[in-house]
N, C-alpha and C positions, 0 to 999 in steps of 0.2 A: 514554841515554848520560851518563854521567856527567862533569860537568865537567875531572875529573883526567886522565882516560883521554884526553878530547877536545884536552885542551889542548897536548901535542907535536904533533898536529897540526895543531892550530892554529898553534904556532910554525913550523913548517917550509911550512906555509902564507904567514905571514908574510914569509919569506925567499925563498921563492918568485918573489913577485909583488914583492916591495918594500912593502909595504903597510904602512901605522903604524899600530898598537894603539892609540897616543893617540885618533885619529883615528875608530875604532869604539868605542870606550869611547865620545867624545863624543857620535856618532850617539845612541847606544843612553840617556844620560843625556835628551836631547831629546825621543826617542819614549817615556820614561819620563814624562818631565811633560807631554806630550801627553796619553798617555790617562789619566794620575793615576789616582782610583778606579773611571773609568768601562771602566776595558778587563774582556774576555771573561773565565770562566774558566775554569781547566784543566779542573773536571767539565765543561765546554759539549763542547772538544774527546774527553773520554772515551766521553760521551755516542753521540759523531759516528762515532768510530773503533774501540772496544773491542769486540772478538769479531767484528769483520765481515771481509765479504774489501774489500778497498783497490784499486780502478783509480788509481797513479799516473801521471798524464799530463803529460809532458813537453813541449815544445814543437818539436821536432823538423819538419820540413816533413812528416815520415811519420806523423802524429797523426790528420790528417783520413781517411787510408785506414783506421788502425788503430782510429777510431772505429767502425768496421763491425764489428770484432771485439768488442768490448764489448756492441753492440748487436744483435749475434745472438746471445750468447752467453746475453745476459737475457732474450731472447724464450721463451725455453724456460721461464721460472720464473714464476709469477705473480706479479703490480704487487706485492703484498702483500710478499711474500718476499724480491724486489729491495729495496724499503723496506728492510726491516727488512737484510737481508745483503748491502748492499753500498754504500759510500764510495764518492765522486771528491775525489780532492785534486788539485788543477790546480797546475801550477809556474808562475808568472808570467802570460806570455804563452800559457799554452797553456787558459789562460779565453777568451781573445775565440775559439778555433776551437771551443772547447764548446758556446758561447752560440751562435756561427753555425752549430751541430748542434742547436741547443733543447733543449741540455743543463747546468742549471746545478752547477756543481760545489759540494761541502757545503765544503772547503775548500780555501782557495787562499793558498799560500806564495810570498812575495813581498816582491823588495828595489826594488819598484815602479818597473822598467823595461818594463813592459811598457805595455797599452793603460789608461791611467788611468780612463778614461770605463766600460769593458768591467768593471774591477775594481770601479769604484764602482756598477753598474748590477750586476753580480752580487751586491754586499753588499746593495744595497736589495732584492735575492730571497733572501736566506736564508742567503747565503756566510758561513760563517765566516773573518774574512782572517787571515792571520797575518803580521805584517808586520815585515821582518827590516832592523834598522838595521848600517850601515857605515859606512865612512868619505867613501864616493866619492854617497854618498845625501841628504845632511842636509838640501838643500833640497828632497825628492820630498818627505821624511820629515814638513817643517815646510808642507807646500803639501798632501799629501794626504790625513793623517791625520785632520784635522779633517771631512772628508769624508766618511768611512766611518761605519757604522753600529758606534760604540765598545764598545757592549756584547757583541757581534759578534767584538772587533781583541783579537787577544793579543799582544804583543812578543816580539822573539827580537833575539838577538845573538850573534856567532861569537865573543866575549872573554866573562869570565865574567861572568854573571848575579848578577843582584843584583833586591831588591823584585818588581816587575810585570814586571819583563825577563828571558825564557828563554832557553836552548840545550840543546836534544836533540841538538845535534850535525850535522855537513855543512857546507858550503860551499857548492855551487850551489843556485838555487832546486832541483832536480830530487832533488838527494842529500838534501836539507835535507826533504824531503816524505818521503822514503825513514825518514830515522829518526825523524821524528815518527810515520808510521804504527809504527811500532817502539814507540817511547818509549810509544804510549796502545793497545798489545797487539791490533793488529788479527791478524785471525786468520790473513790471508793478505795478500800483496803482489804485484801485476803489473801490469811496467812496458810503459806504452803512449807514444809518440811519443819514446824515446831513442835518440839516434845517438849515439854515441860518437865514429863516424870522417865528421863530414858534412864533406863536401870544402870548402862553400861561406862558412865562419866564417873569422876574423884569426886571431892569432897566438896571442891573450890566451885567446879564446872558446877557442880549439882545447886552451889549456892546463886550463883550469876544466872541459873533458870529458875531459880526461885522470885529471883530482883526483875528478871525479864516478863514473867508471869504478872507480877503485880503492877509493874509498870504499863506493860500493854493493856490489862483489865483494867484500869484504872485509868487511864489516856488515851486506849482507843475509842 
């Protein structure tokens, strides 16, 4: 998604949540400075995603059970074919569930509010980490990004992209995974661990889930 198409949605999100665009932009500049010339390349993500079947894993409580569906599907294919044709993109906290099930995601999309030690561990095991900067995570950006394998870290913003900071569309971690998969030409996208109607979340999270549902249903 080009920014010109995304910006009206972003403006609507800012108004809905009362977010400050200038804080989003400040966080993005900090992330840009931290990554400098050491950021991962767009081509790296292209190599991981393009032409492959992508499993996008959200962090709903159902993910643990859903993982069995991923594994049962893959059990019918030769290992080499699985490696070539399937990629797993984890939305932030889904990383922890995947690691507990001995699955290292190919890509993690995160605004750094998951379990940081697990994200760092996955980074060291080869996961490509797409770090999202917004106005509420400036301290986490400053403290966590230097601990990641920066040659495999790409920075994103929900505001206007610049230099080494990108915007592929999407708002929450889960729907940004989907937009990322589309941007890098996934052959197919399957969702696991998504529950837009989770009754056990607070008001803000519920509103974010509604936005995720809207964005995914309109643009997937």
